[in-house]
C-alpha positions as CSV (number, residue, x, y, z in Angstrom):
1,X,0.1,0.0,0.0
2,X,1.7,3.4,-0.9
3,X,1.8,6.3,1.4
4,X,-0.4,9.3,1.1
5,X,0.8,12.3,-0.1
6,X,1.3,14.9,2.4
7,X,-1.1,17.1,1.1
8,X,-3.9,14.2,0.2
9,X,-6.7,13.8,3.5
10,X,-8.5,10.7,4.4
11,X,-12.3,9.6,2.0
12,X,-15.4,12.0,2.8
13,X,-13.4,14.7,4.9
14,X,-12.8,18.3,3.3
15,X,-10.6,21.3,4.3
16,X,-13.1,24.7,4.4
17,X,-11.2,27.5,3.5
18,X,-11.7,31.1,4.9
19,X,-14.7,32.2,2.9
20,X,-16.6,29.1,3.3
21,X,-16.0,29.1,7.1
22,X,-17.4,32.5,7.0
23,X,-21.1,31.2,6.0
24,X,-20.8,28.4,7.6
25,X,-20.5,30.1,10.8
26,X,-22.8,32.5,9.5
27,X,-25.6,29.7,9.2
28,X,-25.0,28.0,12.2
29,X,-25.2,31.5,14.4
30,X,-28.5,32.9,12.7
31,X,-29.9,29.4,13.2
32,X,-28.8,28.8,16.6
33,X,-30.2,32.4,17.7
34,X,-33.6,31.3,16.5
35,X,-33.8,28.3,18.3
36,X,-32.6,30.2,21.6
37,X,-35.4,32.4,20.6
38,X,-38.2,29.7,20.0
39,X,-36.8,28.8,24.3
40,X,-33.9,26.5,23.2
41,X,-30.6,26.2,25.3
42,X,-27.9,25.1,23.6
43,X,-25.5,22.3,24.8
44,X,-22.2,20.6,23.5
45,X,-21.5,16.9,24.0
46,X,-17.9,15.1,23.7
47,X,-16.9,13.8,20.1
48,X,-16.0,10.6,21.2
49,X,-19.0,8.3,23.0
50,X,-18.8,4.7,24.5
51,X,-20.3,1.6,21.9
52,X,-21.7,0.3,24.7
53,X,-24.0,3.3,25.4
54,X,-24.4,5.9,23.0
55,X,-23.1,3.6,19.8
56,X,-25.4,1.0,20.2
57,X,-28.1,3.9,21.0
58,X,-27.7,5.6,18.0
59,X,-29.5,5.5,15.3
60,X,-26.6,5.3,12.6
61,X,-25.7,1.3,11.1
62,X,-23.1,-0.4,13.0
63,X,-21.2,-0.6,10.1
64,X,-20.9,3.4,9.4
65,X,-19.6,4.1,13.4
66,X,-16.0,5.1,13.2
67,X,-15.2,3.0,16.3
68,X,-11.7,2.7,18.3
69,X,-9.8,1.4,21.3
70,X,-8.9,3.3,24.6
71,X,-6.3,2.7,26.9
72,X,-8.1,0.0,28.7
73,X,-10.1,-1.8,25.7
74,X,-13.2,-0.1,25.9
75,X,-14.4,0.6,22.3
76,X,-15.0,4.5,21.7
77,X,-17.2,5.8,18.9
78,X,-16.8,8.9,17.0
79,X,-20.7,10.8,18.0
80,X,-22.2,10.1,14.4
81,X,-25.1,12.0,15.4
82,X,-26.2,14.3,18.7
83,X,-29.8,12.5,20.0
84,X,-28.2,9.5,21.4
85,X,-25.5,11.8,23.2
86,X,-28.2,14.5,24.9
87,X,-31.0,11.7,25.3
88,X,-27.4,10.4,27.9
89,X,-27.4,13.5,28.9
90,X,-30.9,14.2,29.4
91,X,-30.8,11.1,31.3
92,X,-28.1,11.6,34.2
93,X,-26.7,15.5,34.4
94,X,-30.2,16.9,34.0
95,X,-32.2,14.0,35.8
96,X,-33.3,16.3,38.2
97,X,-34.5,19.0,35.5
98,X,-38.4,18.5,35.0
99,X,-39.6,17.7,31.7
100,X,-39.9,19.4,29.1
101,X,-36.5,20.2,28.1
102,X,-35.5,21.7,24.9
103,X,-31.9,21.8,24.1
104,X,-30.2,22.9,21.2
105,X,-26.9,21.9,19.4
106,X,-24.4,22.4,16.6
107,X,-21.9,19.9,16.2
108,X,-19.3,18.6,13.6
109,X,-20.6,14.4,13.0
110,X,-18.8,11.2,12.2
111,X,-19.6,8.1,9.7
112,X,-18.0,5.7,8.1
113,X,-19.0,5.8,4.2
114,X,-18.4,3.7,1.3
115,X,-16.9,5.3,-1.3
116,X,-19.4,7.3,-3.3
117,X,-19.8,10.6,-4.9
118,X,-20.9,13.3,-2.7
119,X,-21.0,11.5,0.7
120,X,-19.0,13.0,3.9
121,X,-17.7,11.1,6.8
122,X,-17.3,14.1,8.5
123,X,-20.0,16.8,8.5
124,X,-21.8,19.2,10.6
125,X,-25.3,19.5,12.2
126,X,-27.8,22.0,13.6
127,X,-30.5,20.7,15.6
128,X,-32.7,20.7,18.6
129,X,-34.4,18.1,20.8
130,X,-37.9,18.5,22.5
131,X,-37.7,15.9,25.5
132,X,-40.5,14.7,27.8
133,X,-44.0,16.4,25.7
134,X,-45.7,13.5,24.2
135,X,-48.2,15.6,22.0
136,X,-49.1,16.5,18.4
137,X,-48.2,20.0,19.6
138,X,-44.9,19.0,20.7
139,X,-44.3,17.5,17.0
140,X,-45.6,20.5,15.5
141,X,-43.3,23.1,17.5
142,X,-39.9,21.0,16.3
143,X,-41.3,21.0,12.2
144,X,-42.5,25.1,12.6
145,X,-38.7,25.7,13.9
146,X,-37.0,23.6,11.3
147,X,-39.0,25.9,9.1
148,X,-38.0,29.1,11.1
149,X,-34.5,27.5,10.9
150,X,-34.2,27.1,7.6
151,X,-35.7,30.4,6.8
152,X,-32.8,31.8,9.5
153,X,-30.0,29.7,7.2
154,X,-30.6,31.7,4.2
155,X,-33.3,29.0,2.5
156,X,-35.3,30.9,0.6
157,X,-37.3,27.8,-1.6
158,X,-37.9,24.3,0.2
159,X,-40.6,21.7,1.7
160,X,-40.9,20.0,4.3
161,X,-42.3,16.4,4.3
162,X,-44.7,14.8,6.7
163,X,-45.1,11.4,7.7
164,X,-46.0,9.1,10.4
165,X,-44.1,5.5,10.7
166,X,-47.5,4.3,12.6
167,X,-50.0,4.3,9.5
168,X,-47.3,2.2,7.6
169,X,-47.3,0.2,10.3
170,X,-50.5,-0.7,10.8
171,X,-51.7,-0.5,7.6
172,X,-48.7,-4.2,6.7
173,X,-49.9,-5.6,10.0
174,X,-53.2,-5.9,7.8
175,X,-52.4,-6.4,4.8
176,X,-49.5,-8.4,5.3
177,X,-49.6,-10.4,8.7
178,X,-47.3,-12.6,9.8
179,X,-45.4,-11.9,6.8
180,X,-42.2,-9.6,8.5
181,X,-39.7,-10.4,5.8
182,X,-41.9,-8.8,2.8
183,X,-43.1,-6.1,5.1
184,X,-39.3,-5.6,5.8
185,X,-38.6,-5.7,2.2
186,X,-41.2,-3.2,1.0
187,X,-40.0,-0.2,3.8
188,X,-37.0,-0.7,2.7
189,X,-37.8,0.4,-1.0
190,X,-39.9,3.0,0.2
191,X,-36.9,4.2,2.3
192,X,-34.7,4.1,-0.7
193,X,-37.6,6.3,-2.9
194,X,-37.1,3.3,-4.9
195,X,-41.1,3.1,-6.2
196,X,-40.2,0.9,-8.7
197,X,-38.9,-1.9,-7.1
198,X,-41.7,-1.2,-4.4
199,X,-44.2,-2.1,-7.4
200,X,-42.5,-4.7,-8.3
201,X,-42.2,-6.6,-4.8
202,X,-45.9,-5.9,-4.1
203,X,-46.5,-7.8,-8.0
204,X,-44.1,-10.7,-6.7
205,X,-45.8,-11.5,-3.7
206,X,-49.0,-12.7,-5.6
207,X,-51.7,-10.9,-3.5
208,X,-55.8,-10.3,-3.9
209,X,-56.1,-7.8,-6.0
210,X,-57.9,-5.5,-3.0
211,X,-54.8,-5.6,-1.3
212,X,-52.6,-5.3,-4.5
213,X,-54.7,-2.3,-5.0
214,X,-54.1,-0.8,-1.2
215,X,-50.6,-1.6,-1.0
216,X,-50.0,0.4,-4.5
217,X,-52.6,3.6,-3.3
218,X,-49.5,4.2,-0.8
219,X,-48.1,5.8,-3.4
220,X,-50.6,8.1,-3.9
221,X,-50.9,9.6,-0.8
222,X,-48.9,13.3,-0.9
223,X,-50.3,16.2,-0.7
224,X,-51.9,18.9,2.1
225,X,-54.5,18.5,4.4
226,X,-56.9,15.5,1.9
227,X,-54.7,12.9,2.4
228,X,-55.6,12.8,6.0
229,X,-59.1,11.8,4.5
230,X,-58.0,9.4,1.9
231,X,-55.8,7.8,4.2
232,X,-58.4,6.9,6.6
233,X,-60.2,4.3,4.2
234,X,-57.2,3.1,3.1
235,X,-56.6,1.2,6.4
236,X,-58.8,0.8,9.2
237,X,-56.3,-1.0,11.6
238,X,-56.0,0.9,14.9
239,X,-52.5,2.1,14.7
240,X,-53.1,3.0,11.1
241,X,-55.8,5.2,12.5
242,X,-54.3,6.7,15.6
243,X,-51.4,7.9,12.9
244,X,-53.3,9.6,11.1
245,X,-55.4,11.5,13.9
246,X,-52.0,12.4,15.7
247,X,-51.1,13.3,11.5
248,X,-53.9,15.5,11.0
249,X,-53.8,17.2,14.6
250,X,-50.3,18.5,13.5
251,X,-51.3,19.9,10.1
252,X,-54.4,21.2,12.2
253,X,-51.1,23.2,14.9
254,X,-48.9,23.9,11.6
255,X,-51.7,25.8,9.8
256,X,-52.4,27.8,13.0
257,X,-48.7,28.4,13.3
258,X,-49.0,29.6,10.0
259,X,-46.7,27.7,7.9
260,X,-48.8,24.7,6.6
261,X,-47.9,26.5,3.0
262,X,-44.3,24.5,3.0
263,X,-45.2,20.8,4.2
264,X,-46.8,18.2,2.5
265,X,-48.7,14.6,4.0
266,X,-46.0,12.0,2.5
267,X,-47.2,8.5,4.0
268,X,-44.7,7.1,1.8
269,X,-41.7,9.0,4.0
270,X,-40.9,6.8,6.9
271,X,-37.3,7.8,7.8
272,X,-35.4,5.2,9.8
273,X,-38.1,3.1,10.6
274,X,-36.3,1.0,13.2
275,X,-35.4,4.3,15.4
276,X,-38.5,6.8,14.6
277,X,-41.8,5.7,16.2
278,X,-44.0,8.4,15.2
279,X,-44.1,11.1,12.9
280,X,-41.2,11.6,10.8
281,X,-40.3,14.0,8.4
282,X,-37.4,15.3,5.7
283,X,-36.8,19.0,4.3
284,X,-35.9,19.6,0.8
285,X,-34.4,22.6,-1.1
286,X,-35.3,23.2,-4.6
287,X,-32.4,22.0,-7.3
288,X,-30.6,19.5,-4.3
289,X,-31.5,16.3,-4.4
290,X,-30.3,15.6,-1.1
291,X,-33.0,16.3,2.4
292,X,-31.1,19.8,4.2
293,X,-33.3,18.8,7.3
294,X,-34.6,15.7,8.8
295,X,-36.7,14.7,12.4
296,X,-39.0,13.1,13.9
297,X,-40.3,11.4,17.1
298,X,-38.3,9.0,19.1
299,X,-40.0,7.8,22.3
300,X,-38.0,4.8,22.9
301,X,-34.8,6.0,23.2
302,X,-34.4,7.5,27.0
303,X,-35.6,4.0,28.3
304,X,-32.3,2.8,27.3
305,X,-30.1,4.9,29.6
306,X,-32.9,5.1,32.7
307,X,-35.2,7.7,32.4
308,X,-38.5,6.8,29.9
309,X,-39.2,9.5,28.4
310,X,-41.2,10.7,24.7
311,X,-38.9,13.0,22.7
312,X,-38.9,15.0,19.6
313,X,-36.5,16.9,17.2
314,X,-34.7,17.4,13.9
315,X,-31.6,18.2,12.6
316,X,-30.4,20.6,10.0
317,X,-27.3,19.4,7.6
318,X,-25.6,22.5,8.3
319,X,-22.8,21.8,4.9
320,X,-26.2,20.7,2.7
321,X,-27.3,24.0,3.4
322,X,-23.9,25.8,2.6
323,X,-24.7,24.2,-1.2
324,X,-27.7,26.0,-1.6
325,X,-27.0,29.3,0.4
326,X,-22.7,29.5,-1.0
327,X,-23.3,32.1,-3.8
328,X,-24.9,34.1,-0.8
329,X,-21.7,37.1,0.2
330,X,-21.7,37.3,4.0
331,X,-21.5,40.9,5.5
332,X,-18.1,40.7,6.6
333,X,-15.9,43.7,9.1
334,X,-14.0,46.0,7.0
335,X,-10.3,44.8,7.7
336,X,-7.1,47.1,8.2
337,X,-3.8,46.5,7.3
338,X,-0.8,48.8,9.7
339,X,1.9,48.5,8.2
340,X,5.0,50.2,10.1
341,X,8.8,50.0,10.4
342,X,10.8,49.9,13.8
343,X,10.8,53.4,14.7
344,X,6.8,53.3,14.5
345,X,6.7,50.5,16.5
346,X,5.2,51.3,19.5
347,X,2.4,53.8,17.9
348,X,1.6,51.1,14.9
349,X,0.2,48.5,17.4
350,X,-1.4,51.0,20.1
351,X,-3.1,52.5,17.1
352,X,-4.4,48.3,16.3
353,X,-5.3,48.2,19.7
354,X,-7.0,51.3,20.2
355,X,-8.9,50.2,17.0
356,X,-9.8,46.8,18.2
357,X,-11.1,47.8,21.4
358,X,-13.9,49.3,18.9
359,X,-14.3,45.8,16.8
360,X,-12.6,47.0,14.1
361,X,-10.5,44.2,12.0
362,X,-6.6,44.8,11.9
363,X,-3.9,43.4,11.2
364,X,0.3,44.6,11.8
365,X,2.9,44.2,9.3
366,X,6.5,45.8,9.8
367,X,7.8,47.2,6.6
368,X,10.9,44.3,6.7
369,X,7.4,41.4,5.9
370,X,6.3,43.7,3.1
371,X,9.0,43.7,1.2
372,X,9.8,40.1,1.7
373,X,6.2,39.6,0.3
374,X,6.8,42.1,-2.6
375,X,4.2,44.4,-2.0
376,X,4.5,47.9,-3.7
377,X,4.5,51.0,-2.1
378,X,0.8,52.0,-2.8
379,X,-0.5,48.3,-3.0
380,X,-3.9,46.8,-0.8
381,X,-3.0,43.8,0.6
382,X,-5.6,41.0,-0.3
383,X,-8.5,41.4,1.2
384,X,-7.7,44.6,3.2
385,X,-10.0,47.8,2.2
386,X,-7.0,50.3,3.7
387,X,-3.6,49.9,4.3
388,X,-2.6,52.6,7.0
389,X,1.2,53.2,6.5
390,X,3.5,54.4,9.4
391,X,7.1,54.4,7.8
392,X,9.7,56.7,7.9
393,X,10.5,58.3,3.7
């Protein structure tokens, strides 16, 4: 195996140059400020967690976790998402705090990926968790906040697709009772948005014509609140009926927020069906094939840390948002360069200090360095709007 060149990086990671960093930080600060206005307090969790606790509880597939051993031989993981670490904190350090608990975060996360174009091993998430509230009001709050956060991030055109894992669970129990493998296969097709494969899989099952039509009809359950009534007619299973009732309540609250224009109900969308327990949603920006946010309800997670509680939340994929808003210019303070020689050193450094106390961005450079860089007498350094020269002619 050849040794990597000194400028090479591992697969799936990237360098962010100053302009990109400024835009990323701008997104981060604006979104976190929005979340704070909604009553969410920011939390920071460790980059490393124990595999046997947070790693096992995570929604990330085991094969996608970065694992390493500490000096005592215990398996650690690089955090692959923030929900499980926050569940650990809510069940331990915050165990005396009354529900509901509202927490926000912004961190880099790590997932081992195959060699696929456009996939990152390290990326950034900004999100919230609302812990201890099982109501449709709580689910609607996180969806409405996701919309507000996308707007704060500068995403102008987007849609939120709203689903519920209970609908498909009920429908499949009604139509494919006891056929667990067939249910999982159909869910996998829907999870990957492979609708052709979904239809072919149903066809291969040789079901009764009415069951065949019922399962294929799911693909048409996308739209506004009219989907609620249509879905109620598809399956009479109690789990499916409860799911639709809850989803329609969420829709009503979103209308009260005044944001339902950004939302479509999509009952083919189930998220990670092994992780979510209720409502799920994804946000798609115009002209970008990947979701820029995702979330949903996960009522079983906190019980793994000894403090059972319902919970719901979402995460923005911050670096993907950068792809949408990356052409936007970020307002940056004017930068001043002070060039000085030895005779004017103290004067120059005191002037820089005074300007910085006024929140002005100032860099200093000596005449020797300036000459080494080959700058001409009247040239303004790259990125500087003004040059102040304190140099003896």
